[in-house]
Steps between C-alpha positions, in 0.01 A plus 500: 500500500266704715575751771250557781447783751246480782320794661196579710601361836443684826354494848132412538274397785355151520194475281634757258605472136804564283569457132848400395633552151774314314626707207687311231738569220627251245343333203414171670262652757184459293564126456601428860313377802571737787501397864474689826693377803560637847762462768456585866800546731653168592279307261544350156364669191147371440271494200203737498342502153574460130338607174549359152624698201163642392337529841249227430603263777626551852585294806549595864642384827226375732594765755399786268224342291187715509691804629763566233449540126772496237446670164709635215490765229739397224456833321641669811742212564383483859372229731294594804429336834187634666511410870183535706413405858866517591622324813812556711632166373505647148789722609797427275709623212307423181680404180392432144686264270470349154476134410821318416533226243448225758174651625175310450144615565411489866857516624541679831875462519713813503768308311268481197490880475772754424571862410403602852419859581643680803182454704258733673428497875146439622435550870160425653443631852255329738 
């Protein structure tokens, strides 16, 4: 099992940057794909990005491709989400989660991830 805690959210103006961190504990972290999701008020949780167990491969939602970068440091048991050129529509609570047994590469479904953190709020002002 893995436990995840997000941090790094805040208020930023459009065009600005933030870096989120997902700190992990648990022995399965270093062998798990980790995903980032977000949920805006009144909307469903949506996929943002994912990174494989050793950081060699990533995939992104089209809405963030070219602006967001996911990375990980297994020695620090942390996954990062660098968010640049932020837009007001990026405003949401951001969550990280670990793959579940049913997950397969490229999945963007929240149901294929588990061990959700508590989330961190990102607010982008116009």
